[in-house]
N, C-alpha and C positions, 0 to 999 in steps of 0.2 A: 522750760520753754512750751511745755503743754499749756494748752488754755490762754497762751498770749495771743491778743488781738493785735494783728499786726499793722493795723491802722494807727494804734498807739504807742506801739514797742519802739518807735524812733521821736517820740515827741520833745524828748528831755534832750539837752546839751550833752550829759553825760552817757546817755545811752548812744548817740551819736559819736562822741569821741570813742567809747569802747568800740563801736563798729569799725570805726577808721583805725583804730589800733591794732584789731584782729585783721583787718585786710593788710596792713602793713605787715604785720608777722606772716603772713600768708605769702604775699611778694617776696619777702627774704628768703623764705624758704624756697621759692620757686627759682630765686635768683642763684642759689648756692646750687641746687640742682641743675641749672640751664649751664652754669661754668663749670662743673664737674663733668656735666654730659659734654661738653665741648672738649674738655681735655681727653675724656676716653675716645670721642669721635675722631679726633685729629691723630692721637697718638700711635694707632696702628699703622697709619700710612706709612709703607717705607720711604714715600719722597720728603714725608716731613722728618724720619729719622736721619735720612740724610742731609737733610738741609740743616738740624739743629745739632745734630749728634746724637750717640745712644745715650750719654749721660743725660742732656738738657730732655731727651724723650722720656727716661726714667723719670726723670722729676717731674714732668708733665703728668705721667700718670698717677703720682704719689700725691700731687698736689689736685688731681681730680678726686682722689680717695677722700682726701681731707674734706673737702668741699661737699662730697656725698654725705659724710657722717655730720657736718654741720646741718645740711639740709634734712638728714634723717632726725637730728636732734630736735630741730624745731616743729618737723611735722608731730614727734613723738610728743611734745609740750602742747602742741595745738590739740592733739587727742587724748591727752591725759585727762582731761575734767570729763570727759564722756566715758570713761572706760568701763564703767559699772553700767551705762545704758544700754538697753536691750537693742538688738539689731546692729544698724549702721555705728551706733557709738562704739560698741565693743570691737567690732572688726576693723574699725578704724586704728582703735589703739593697739590691736595685735598686729595689725597690717605694719603699723608704723615701728613697732619694736622689733619686731623679726627682721625688717628691713633694717632698721638701724645696726641689729649684730651682723648683718651680711657687709656692711660697711666697713664695721672694725675688722673682719675677717681680710676685707680688701687694703684696708690700712697696714697689714701686717705683710701681705704680700706683695703690695706696690712698695714698700721701704725695703723689704728684702731687694727687689729687684732694682731697686735706687741704689741700695749700698753695694751691689755687686757692680752696677755700672759704674759708679764713682771710684772704686777701687781695683777692678780687674781690667786687666789688658785686653783679655779675651771675653767678650760679651756674646750672647746668644741673640739669632736673629729675632727671637721672639722676645721683646722687651717685657712683656707681662701679657696675661690672657686670665680672666675672671676665675679662680679658684673653686675648688669644688663645693666648699663648705659656704662659703660667700653667694655662690650660685644657688645653691639649695636654698639658702635663706630669701634670697630675691624671689626665686619662683614660689615658695609658700607665701610670701608676702603678697605678690601679684595675684595668687590664686585667690585669698581671703578677700583681698579689695574687689576681685571680678565677681567672686559668689556674692558678695553685699550689695554689689550694684544692681539696680533696676534691669531685668532681663525678662524677654519672652523664650522660655527655654534656656539655652546657651548664647541666645544672641541678645545683644545689648539693647535696651528700650531707647530710640531715639527720640529726640526733641527737646530734651533738658540741657541746660548749657553744659556743656563740657562730657555728655553722654558717652563719648567714645574713649575719654581717657582710662578707665580702667582695662578696655580692651588691648589699647596701644602699649599700656603700661606692661600688661602682662606680656604683649608680645614681645617688648625690649627684653622682660626677664628670660624668655625662651630662648632669646638669640645668644645672651650670656651663658646659658646654661651650654648651648650649642658650642659656644667659644671654649668653655672648660674641657669640654671632651673634646674637641677638635684640638686643642694644644696639649692635652697629656701626652706624657713622655712616656714611650714604651719601655719599661726596663731592659728587656732582653736586647733591644737595638739601641737605645739611647737616642732615637730620634722622634720627632712629634707624629701624629697621626695625622694632621693637616694643617700647616702653617697658615696657608692661605684662607682657609676657611676658620681659622682662629682669629685672625685679623679682621676679616671683613664681618664676622660674627659680632664681635665687641664693638665694631663702628655702627654696626646697625642698630644693635641694642643700645648705644648711646645714642643714636638719632631718635628712636622712639621716647627716650626719656626728656630728650631735647625739648622736642615736640610738646609732649604734656606740660613740661617747665616753661617754656614760653607761653603757651595759653594761659596758664595761673599767672605769668607776670604781667600779660596784657590786659587781663580781665579783673585780676584779684579775687578769683572764683575757683575752687576746685573741690570736686567731690573728696579729695581726702581729708576736708575739713567736716566734722559732723557738723560743728555749730551753722556754718555757713549751708550746709546741705538742708540742715531744718529751716535755716532762714528762708531758702528757697523755697520749700514746700508752703511755707506761710505765705510766701507773696503769691504762690500759685493760688492757694485756696481763697485768700482775700479777693485776687483777680477774678477767681470764679464766681466768688460771692457777690462782687459788685455786677458782674454780667447778669447775674439772677435777678438782683434787686432791680436793674434797669428794665430787663425784660417783664418783670411784674408789674 
């Protein structure tokens, strides 16, 4: 993409078709993350479990984890061509790959919870909480993405479309990490550290992920895509160049 003049980048039908296809892939990714986040948002609420039953609640969590894995796979697919590019390209690839690994850990634990709910007459009040390995993967992924995003020190640079997404995504990863700690079962007592904190932080983390996913679903743009971030930079450079031409 280096050296491409944005004024001519989409003059050909093939280029426009490629752009439309890429935007479609990103919206599919966002849809998977949005639906998966919705599952993790409602699953921890006691009222939902009371309404649908423990088994259906466990199935909700498993479905959410599968949708997260699908979204992570699409995100990795979008980032893969840019994995060797310096800066945001490499960071986007590693963030997507590590996050996808975390979703696989969630697949395992949510399946185990679902299997228990479907086969056992006695079921714990905590249907599922983010496991340690999956949460660590999400935290690492969120930190990579945030570190690669434009920042003034630790604060994100405002103004560009989706400038807030890396920060909100990282916040969601932190909430999932807190949930994993709060849901830890102390071996000596057999009781959880804090059931309510585990459930609420799972929902809060899911709300953060849902917010980012809906923004991408509505706009078709996300900082998770190296290609679209570069396209946005070219558009801004072109806009600034036109302003200079008019001023001259």
